C-alpha positions as YAML, in Angstrom:
chain: A
units: angstrom
residues:
- id: 1
  name: MET
  ca: [89.57, 18.30, 22.54]
- id: 2
  name: LYS
  ca: [89.62, 16.03, 25.60]
- id: 3
  name: GLN
  ca: [91.10, 18.87, 27.63]
- id: 4
  name: ARG
  ca: [88.20, 21.15, 26.59]
- id: 5
  name: ARG
  ca: [85.58, 18.55, 27.51]
- id: 6
  name: TYR
  ca: [87.33, 17.97, 30.81]
- id: 7
  name: THR
  ca: [87.30, 21.69, 31.54]
- id: 8
  name: LYS
  ca: [83.59, 21.94, 30.65]
- id: 9
  name: THR
  ca: [82.79, 19.01, 32.92]
- id: 10
  name: ILE
  ca: [84.61, 20.58, 35.85]
- id: 11
  name: PHE
  ca: [82.88, 23.90, 35.21]
- id: 12
  name: PHE
  ca: [79.47, 22.19, 35.08]
- id: 13
  name: LEU
  ca: [80.16, 20.36, 38.34]
- id: 14
  name: LEU
  ca: [81.32, 23.56, 40.01]
- id: 15
  name: VAL
  ca: [78.16, 25.40, 38.91]
- id: 16
  name: LEU
  ca: [75.99, 22.48, 39.99]
- id: 17
  name: GLY
  ca: [77.73, 22.37, 43.35]
- id: 18
  name: LEU
  ca: [77.33, 26.12, 43.76]
- id: 19
  name: SER
  ca: [73.62, 25.88, 42.90]
- id: 20
  name: ILE
  ca: [73.08, 23.13, 45.44]
- id: 21
  name: LYS
  ca: [74.96, 25.10, 48.08]
- id: 22
  name: LEU
  ca: [72.97, 28.27, 47.39]
- id: 23
  name: GLU
  ca: [69.71, 26.33, 47.51]
- id: 24
  name: ALA
  ca: [70.68, 24.92, 50.89]
- id: 25
  name: GLN
  ca: [71.51, 28.39, 52.16]
- id: 26
  name: THR
  ca: [68.19, 29.94, 51.09]
- id: 27
  name: ILE
  ca: [65.83, 27.13, 52.07]
- id: 28
  name: SER
  ca: [62.24, 28.04, 52.90]
- id: 29
  name: LYS
  ca: [59.45, 25.89, 54.27]
- id: 30
  name: THR
  ca: [55.73, 25.93, 55.05]
- id: 31
  name: VAL
  ca: [54.37, 23.55, 57.66]
- id: 32
  name: THR
  ca: [50.98, 22.85, 59.20]
- id: 33
  name: ILE
  ca: [51.21, 21.53, 62.74]
- id: 34
  name: ILE
  ca: [49.37, 20.87, 65.97]
- id: 35
  name: HIS
  ca: [50.79, 22.71, 68.98]
- id: 36
  name: GLY
  ca: [54.06, 21.22, 70.18]
- id: 37
  name: GLY
  ca: [54.67, 19.52, 66.83]
- id: 38
  name: LEU
  ca: [57.18, 21.81, 65.12]
- id: 39
  name: SER
  ca: [60.26, 19.93, 66.30]
- id: 40
  name: SER
  ca: [59.09, 16.66, 64.74]
- id: 41
  name: ALA
  ca: [57.73, 18.33, 61.59]
- id: 42
  name: ILE
  ca: [61.18, 19.52, 60.48]
- id: 43
  name: ASN
  ca: [64.26, 17.29, 60.43]
- id: 44
  name: ASP
  ca: [67.45, 18.35, 62.21]
- id: 45
  name: THR
  ca: [69.27, 19.27, 58.99]
- id: 46
  name: ASN
  ca: [66.52, 21.62, 57.84]
- id: 47
  name: LYS
  ca: [66.24, 23.12, 61.32]
- id: 48
  name: LYS
  ca: [69.80, 24.40, 60.87]
- id: 49
  name: THR
  ca: [69.34, 25.79, 57.35]
- id: 50
  name: ILE
  ca: [65.79, 27.14, 57.09]
- id: 51
  name: LYS
  ca: [65.77, 30.89, 56.62]
- id: 52
  name: SER
  ca: [62.09, 31.47, 55.82]
- id: 53
  name: LEU
  ca: [59.36, 29.64, 57.71]
- id: 54
  name: VAL
  ca: [55.57, 29.85, 57.42]
- id: 55
  name: ILE
  ca: [53.58, 27.97, 60.06]
- id: 56
  name: ASN
  ca: [49.88, 27.16, 59.92]
- id: 57
  name: GLY
  ca: [47.74, 25.45, 62.56]
- id: 58
  name: THR
  ca: [48.15, 25.69, 66.32]
- id: 59
  name: ILE
  ca: [51.37, 26.36, 68.24]
- id: 60
  name: ASP
  ca: [52.46, 26.79, 71.85]
- id: 61
  name: VAL
  ca: [55.54, 27.72, 73.86]
- id: 62
  name: ARG
  ca: [57.34, 24.49, 72.87]
- id: 63
  name: ASP
  ca: [57.30, 25.55, 69.24]
- id: 64
  name: PHE
  ca: [58.72, 28.97, 70.12]
- id: 65
  name: VAL
  ca: [61.54, 27.20, 71.99]
- id: 66
  name: THR
  ca: [62.27, 25.09, 68.90]
- id: 67
  name: ILE
  ca: [62.51, 28.22, 66.75]
- id: 68
  name: ARG
  ca: [64.59, 30.11, 69.29]
- id: 69
  name: ASP
  ca: [67.07, 27.42, 70.27]
- id: 70
  name: ASN
  ca: [67.24, 25.02, 67.33]
- id: 71
  name: MET
  ca: [66.81, 27.12, 64.19]
- id: 72
  name: PRO
  ca: [69.87, 29.41, 64.05]
- id: 73
  name: ALA
  ca: [69.49, 30.60, 60.45]
- id: 74
  name: ILE
  ca: [65.86, 31.67, 60.45]
- id: 75
  name: SER
  ca: [65.31, 35.26, 59.34]
- id: 76
  name: GLU
  ca: [61.68, 35.37, 58.18]
- id: 77
  name: LEU
  ca: [58.92, 33.95, 60.37]
- id: 78
  name: ASP
  ca: [55.25, 34.14, 59.42]
- id: 79
  name: LEU
  ca: [52.81, 33.01, 62.12]
- id: 80
  name: SER
  ca: [49.74, 34.76, 60.69]
- id: 81
  name: GLY
  ca: [48.11, 31.40, 59.97]
- id: 82
  name: THR
  ca: [48.50, 30.10, 63.51]
- id: 83
  name: THR
  ca: [46.66, 30.25, 66.81]
- id: 84
  name: ILE
  ca: [48.62, 30.04, 70.06]
- id: 85
  name: ALA
  ca: [47.25, 27.39, 72.42]
- id: 86
  name: GLU
  ca: [47.59, 27.25, 76.20]
- id: 87
  name: TYR
  ca: [50.28, 24.93, 77.56]
- id: 88
  name: THR
  ca: [51.04, 23.87, 81.12]
- id: 89
  name: GLU
  ca: [54.59, 22.87, 81.99]
- id: 90
  name: THR
  ca: [55.45, 21.25, 85.32]
- id: 91
  name: VAL
  ca: [58.90, 22.05, 86.71]
- id: 92
  name: ASN
  ca: [59.96, 20.67, 90.11]
- id: 93
  name: GLY
  ca: [56.32, 20.10, 91.00]
- id: 94
  name: ASN
  ca: [55.30, 23.65, 90.06]
- id: 95
  name: ALA
  ca: [52.93, 24.31, 87.18]
- id: 96
  name: ASN
  ca: [53.87, 27.05, 84.70]
- id: 97
  name: ILE
  ca: [50.89, 28.05, 82.59]
- id: 98
  name: TYR
  ca: [51.61, 29.61, 79.20]
- id: 99
  name: GLN
  ca: [48.49, 31.46, 78.18]
- id: 100
  name: ALA
  ca: [46.64, 31.10, 74.89]
- id: 101
  name: ASN
  ca: [46.94, 33.92, 72.33]
- id: 102
  name: THR
  ca: [50.10, 35.16, 74.04]
- id: 103
  name: ILE
  ca: [53.61, 35.52, 72.63]
- id: 104
  name: PRO
  ca: [55.48, 33.77, 75.49]
- id: 105
  name: SER
  ca: [57.91, 35.60, 77.72]
- id: 106
  name: PHE
  ca: [61.46, 35.13, 76.42]
- id: 107
  name: ALA
  ca: [60.05, 33.82, 73.12]
- id: 108
  name: PHE
  ca: [63.18, 34.92, 71.24]
- id: 109
  name: PHE
  ca: [65.62, 35.49, 74.09]
- id: 110
  name: ASN
  ca: [67.11, 32.62, 76.09]
- id: 111
  name: LEU
  ca: [67.72, 33.89, 79.61]
- id: 112
  name: THR
  ca: [69.89, 30.89, 80.53]
- id: 113
  name: THR
  ca: [72.33, 31.23, 77.64]
- id: 114
  name: ASN
  ca: [71.84, 34.99, 77.09]
- id: 115
  name: TYR
  ca: [71.19, 34.14, 73.44]
- id: 116
  name: SER
  ca: [68.94, 36.36, 71.35]
- id: 117
  name: LYS
  ca: [67.46, 35.72, 67.90]
- id: 118
  name: ASP
  ca: [69.85, 37.98, 65.99]
- id: 119
  name: SER
  ca: [69.05, 36.22, 62.71]
- id: 120
  name: LEU
  ca: [65.39, 37.29, 62.75]
- id: 121
  name: THR
  ca: [64.62, 40.17, 60.36]
- id: 122
  name: THR
  ca: [60.89, 39.73, 59.69]
- id: 123
  name: PHE
  ca: [58.13, 38.55, 62.02]
- id: 124
  name: ILE
  ca: [54.36, 38.41, 61.44]
- id: 125
  name: PHE
  ca: [52.16, 37.92, 64.51]
- id: 126
  name: PRO
  ca: [49.32, 35.40, 64.73]
- id: 127
  name: LYS
  ca: [46.13, 37.33, 64.05]
- id: 128
  name: SER
  ca: [44.54, 36.25, 67.35]
- id: 129
  name: VAL
  ca: [47.37, 37.40, 69.63]
- id: 130
  name: THR
  ca: [46.22, 39.69, 72.45]
- id: 131
  name: LYS
  ca: [49.33, 39.78, 74.65]
- id: 132
  name: ILE
  ca: [53.12, 39.98, 74.26]
- id: 133
  name: GLY
  ca: [55.08, 38.52, 77.16]
- id: 134
  name: SER
  ca: [58.03, 40.12, 78.95]
- id: 135
  name: HIS
  ca: [61.41, 40.05, 77.19]
- id: 136
  name: ALA
  ca: [59.76, 38.34, 74.18]
- id: 137
  name: PHE
  ca: [61.85, 40.17, 71.54]
- id: 138
  name: GLN
  ca: [64.72, 41.25, 73.77]
- id: 139
  name: HIS
  ca: [67.92, 42.03, 71.85]
- id: 140
  name: CYS
  ca: [66.49, 40.98, 68.46]
- id: 141
  name: SER
  ca: [68.95, 43.35, 66.85]
- id: 142
  name: GLU
  ca: [68.15, 42.71, 63.18]
- id: 143
  name: LEU
  ca: [64.35, 43.00, 63.18]
- id: 144
  name: HIS
  ca: [63.22, 45.69, 60.75]
- id: 145
  name: SER
  ca: [59.70, 46.41, 61.95]
- id: 146
  name: LEU
  ca: [56.76, 44.97, 63.88]
- id: 147
  name: LEU
  ca: [53.05, 45.66, 63.45]
- id: 148
  name: ILE
  ca: [51.05, 45.76, 66.67]
- id: 149
  name: SER
  ca: [47.47, 44.90, 65.77]
- id: 150
  name: SER
  ca: [44.31, 46.35, 67.27]
- id: 151
  name: GLU
  ca: [43.79, 43.03, 69.11]
- id: 152
  name: ILE
  ca: [46.88, 43.40, 71.31]
- id: 153
  name: THR
  ca: [45.82, 44.73, 74.71]
- id: 154
  name: SER
  ca: [48.86, 43.92, 76.87]
- id: 155
  name: ILE
  ca: [52.59, 44.36, 76.29]
- id: 156
  name: GLU
  ca: [54.62, 43.23, 79.28]
- id: 157
  name: PHE
  ca: [57.85, 44.64, 80.69]
- id: 158
  name: PHE
  ca: [60.84, 44.88, 78.32]
- id: 159
  name: ALA
  ca: [59.02, 42.95, 75.58]
- id: 160
  name: PHE
  ca: [61.01, 44.94, 73.01]
- id: 161
  name: GLY
  ca: [64.02, 45.84, 75.15]
- id: 162
  name: GLY
  ca: [67.18, 46.18, 73.09]
- id: 163
  name: CYS
  ca: [65.18, 45.35, 69.95]
- id: 164
  name: SER
  ca: [65.85, 47.18, 66.68]
- id: 165
  name: ALA
  ca: [62.35, 46.88, 65.19]
- id: 166
  name: LEU
  ca: [60.47, 50.06, 64.41]
- id: 167
  name: LEU
  ca: [57.08, 49.60, 66.05]
- id: 168
  name: SER
  ca: [53.88, 50.44, 64.21]
- id: 169
  name: VAL
  ca: [50.57, 50.27, 66.09]
- id: 170
  name: ASP
  ca: [47.22, 49.90, 64.37]
- id: 171
  name: PRO
  ca: [45.28, 53.17, 64.93]
- id: 172
  name: GLN
  ca: [42.30, 51.07, 66.06]
- id: 173
  name: ASN
  ca: [44.29, 49.76, 69.04]
- id: 174
  name: THR
  ca: [42.77, 51.30, 72.20]
- id: 175
  name: TYR
  ca: [45.75, 50.58, 74.48]
- id: 176
  name: TYR
  ca: [48.89, 51.54, 72.54]
- id: 177
  name: SER
  ca: [50.13, 53.92, 69.87]
- id: 178
  name: SER
  ca: [53.37, 54.65, 68.05]
- id: 179
  name: SER
  ca: [55.23, 57.61, 66.65]
- id: 180
  name: SER
  ca: [58.32, 57.39, 64.44]
- id: 181
  name: GLY
  ca: [58.65, 53.72, 65.35]
- id: 182
  name: ILE
  ca: [58.56, 54.37, 69.11]
- id: 183
  name: LEU
  ca: [56.01, 52.69, 71.40]
- id: 184
  name: PHE
  ca: [53.69, 54.75, 73.63]
- id: 185
  name: ASN
  ca: [50.48, 54.15, 75.51]
- id: 186
  name: LYS
  ca: [47.34, 55.17, 73.62]
- id: 187
  name: ASP
  ca: [47.31, 58.89, 74.49]
- id: 188
  name: GLN
  ca: [51.12, 59.12, 74.34]
- id: 189
  name: THR
  ca: [51.48, 60.21, 77.94]
- id: 190
  name: THR
  ca: [53.88, 57.31, 78.62]
- id: 191
  name: LEU
  ca: [56.91, 56.56, 76.48]
- id: 192
  name: ILE
  ca: [57.32, 52.79, 76.72]
- id: 193
  name: GLN
  ca: [60.14, 51.69, 74.40]
- id: 194
  name: VAL
  ca: [62.57, 53.22, 71.93]
- id: 195
  name: PRO
  ca: [63.99, 50.84, 69.30]
- id: 196
  name: THR
  ca: [67.78, 50.56, 69.14]
- id: 197
  name: SER
  ca: [67.66, 51.54, 65.45]
- id: 198
  name: ILE
  ca: [66.71, 55.15, 66.33]
- id: 199
  name: THR
  ca: [69.65, 57.46, 65.64]
- id: 200
  name: GLY
  ca: [70.86, 60.97, 66.44]
- id: 201
  name: TYR
  ca: [68.75, 63.55, 68.28]
- id: 202
  name: TYR
  ca: [65.34, 62.66, 69.70]
- id: 203
  name: SER
  ca: [62.80, 65.09, 71.14]
- id: 204
  name: ILE
  ca: [60.24, 63.51, 73.44]
- id: 205
  name: PRO
  ca: [56.69, 64.65, 72.57]
- id: 206
  name: GLN
  ca: [55.05, 67.38, 74.65]
- id: 207
  name: THR
  ca: [52.20, 65.00, 75.50]
- id: 208
  name: THR
  ca: [54.55, 62.74, 77.47]
- id: 209
  name: THR
  ca: [54.36, 62.85, 81.27]
- id: 210
  name: LYS
  ca: [56.25, 59.63, 82.03]
- id: 211
  name: ILE
  ca: [59.31, 57.90, 80.60]
- id: 212
  name: GLY
  ca: [59.14, 54.18, 81.32]
- id: 213
  name: GLU
  ca: [61.79, 51.92, 82.81]
- id: 214
  name: PHE
  ca: [64.57, 51.00, 80.37]
- id: 215
  name: ALA
  ca: [62.84, 53.14, 77.71]
- id: 216
  name: PHE
  ca: [66.10, 54.07, 75.95]
- id: 217
  name: ALA
  ca: [68.18, 51.14, 77.19]
- id: 218
  name: GLY
  ca: [70.66, 49.95, 74.58]
- id: 219
  name: CYS
  ca: [69.94, 52.82, 72.17]
- id: 220
  name: ASP
  ca: [73.62, 53.43, 71.48]
- id: 221
  name: LYS
  ca: [72.90, 55.32, 68.25]
- id: 222
  name: VAL
  ca: [70.95, 58.07, 70.02]
- id: 223
  name: THR
  ca: [73.33, 60.96, 70.69]
- id: 224
  name: SER
  ca: [71.07, 63.41, 72.51]
- id: 225
  name: VAL
  ca: [67.58, 63.61, 74.02]
- id: 226
  name: TYR
  ca: [65.28, 66.53, 74.79]
- id: 227
  name: ILE
  ca: [62.89, 66.10, 77.73]
- id: 228
  name: PRO
  ca: [59.96, 68.56, 77.76]
- id: 229
  name: SER
  ca: [58.57, 70.15, 80.93]
- id: 230
  name: SER
  ca: [55.49, 67.92, 80.62]
- id: 231
  name: VAL
  ca: [57.53, 64.93, 81.88]
- id: 232
  name: ILE
  ca: [57.09, 64.52, 85.65]
- id: 233
  name: SER
  ca: [58.55, 61.04, 86.22]
- id: 234
  name: ILE
  ca: [61.29, 58.85, 84.79]
- id: 235
  name: GLY
  ca: [61.66, 55.12, 85.32]
- id: 236
  name: GLY
  ca: [64.79, 53.29, 86.42]
- id: 237
  name: TYR
  ca: [67.53, 52.72, 83.83]
- id: 238
  name: ALA
  ca: [65.51, 54.82, 81.35]
- id: 239
  name: PHE
  ca: [68.68, 56.26, 79.79]
- id: 240
  name: MET
  ca: [71.00, 53.31, 80.13]
- id: 241
  name: MET
  ca: [73.04, 54.31, 77.09]
- id: 242
  name: LEU
  ca: [76.81, 54.42, 77.34]
- id: 243
  name: THR
  ca: [77.36, 56.66, 74.31]
- id: 244
  name: ILE
  ca: [74.74, 59.41, 74.72]
- id: 245
  name: LYS
  ca: [76.36, 62.84, 74.66]
- id: 246
  name: ALA
  ca: [73.62, 65.16, 75.94]
- id: 247
  name: ILE
  ca: [70.32, 65.19, 77.81]
- id: 248
  name: THR
  ca: [68.42, 68.48, 77.84]
- id: 249
  name: VAL
  ca: [65.71, 68.99, 80.45]
- id: 250
  name: SER
  ca: [63.29, 71.93, 80.11]
- id: 251
  name: SER
  ca: [61.74, 71.61, 83.59]
- id: 252
  name: SER
  ca: [63.09, 74.13, 86.10]
- id: 253
  name: SER
  ca: [62.47, 71.63, 88.91]
- id: 254
  name: PRO
  ca: [64.20, 68.23, 89.05]
- id: 255
  name: ILE
  ca: [62.02, 65.44, 87.67]
- id: 256
  name: ASP
  ca: [60.95, 62.67, 90.05]
- id: 257
  name: PHE
  ca: [62.32, 59.16, 89.68]
- id: 258
  name: VAL
  ca: [60.03, 56.15, 89.79]
- id: 259
  name: SER
  ca: [62.82, 54.21, 91.51]
- id: 260
  name: THR
  ca: [65.64, 55.68, 93.60]
- id: 261
  name: SER
  ca: [67.64, 52.44, 93.66]
- id: 262
  name: ASN
  ca: [67.68, 52.07, 89.86]
- id: 263
  name: THR
  ca: [68.13, 55.63, 88.67]
- id: 264
  name: PRO
  ca: [67.41, 56.69, 85.07]
- id: 265
  name: PHE
  ca: [71.10, 57.40, 84.45]
- id: 266
  name: ASN
  ca: [72.60, 54.11, 85.57]
- id: 267
  name: GLY
  ca: [75.07, 52.94, 82.94]
- id: 268
  name: ILE
  ca: [75.74, 56.39, 81.46]
- id: 269
  name: ASP
  ca: [79.35, 57.59, 81.25]
- id: 270
  name: TYR
  ca: [79.17, 60.82, 83.26]
- id: 271
  name: ASN
  ca: [82.49, 61.98, 81.80]
- id: 272
  name: TYR
  ca: [81.01, 61.77, 78.31]
- id: 273
  name: CYS
  ca: [77.41, 62.93, 78.77]
- id: 274
  name: THR
  ca: [76.27, 66.45, 79.72]
- id: 275
  name: LEU
  ca: [72.96, 67.27, 81.41]
- id: 276
  name: TYR
  ca: [71.56, 70.64, 80.31]
- id: 277
  name: VAL
  ca: [68.99, 72.34, 82.58]
- id: 278
  name: PRO
  ca: [67.18, 75.72, 82.44]
- id: 279
  name: GLN
  ca: [69.09, 78.79, 83.50]
- id: 280
  name: GLY
  ca: [68.81, 79.43, 87.22]
- id: 281
  name: SER
  ca: [67.99, 75.81, 88.13]
- id: 282
  name: VAL
  ca: [71.50, 74.31, 88.21]
- id: 283
  name: THR
  ca: [71.67, 74.44, 92.02]
- id: 284
  name: LYS
  ca: [68.32, 72.64, 92.38]
- id: 285
  name: TYR
  ca: [69.51, 69.84, 90.14]
- id: 286
  name: LYS
  ca: [72.85, 69.56, 91.92]
- id: 287
  name: LEU
  ca: [71.09, 69.21, 95.27]
- id: 288
  name: ALA
  ca: [68.59, 66.66, 93.95]
- id: 289
  name: PHE
  ca: [69.34, 62.96, 94.31]
- id: 290
  name: ILE
  ca: [71.58, 61.59, 91.54]
- id: 291
  name: TYR
  ca: [71.50, 64.69, 89.34]
...
């Protein structure tokens, strides 16, 4: 009888311990703060364990730094109830101004440590955001999707570079558009960024005239790309993918490069990838720079 009670007690304690552990692993929190106040609003223990965070109030670049560098477990971040305030930081006598209503550059990528927010799977923008800074979501490899609202008028260089999120742009946005999760300018003449989650064969739309810098960079799951004759320029490092097997170009004349120092094919394994060109134009491509 005593043995049975003892066994039940141990079982109860084990279940209780498991419940407490699971609760700690799935912690969620909602906070209302004034810009710069996130670090003090959450204690150090919770900073390490919070997986789902909803923020209301005003925030600035300091709060993004707290999330990026001090909250390693966070996977769901909802900023829809916030407004981003301007913040001026003085470094070595120089003033760095972080603009209001702007997702800061390097918001989720630490350039110093080369650390990206791999834990982040869901992100909801503040409703008043109009600009996304450079490298903001760089290498966020677990993000599922991002909705670009009609209010966003500026997306800076490599904002989504190496990011897995499928990008969806509000049709009312007058600056950007999306197709199959890929980011374009409004009339889809410029291909801006391909998410790293895109797989297999991809055919660039016939409306496209320009492929932006680093457009396919890091898209290791893309095996082949078709470039229509409408494309007349390609940015540097556009196809920086080590595993791509084939690039098919339909233009009989070699396409111009935006940059000759950083060619579109830097980083490609030439022994592994084949460039297909129209019949009768092989010599032209061989004579052209870098082809």
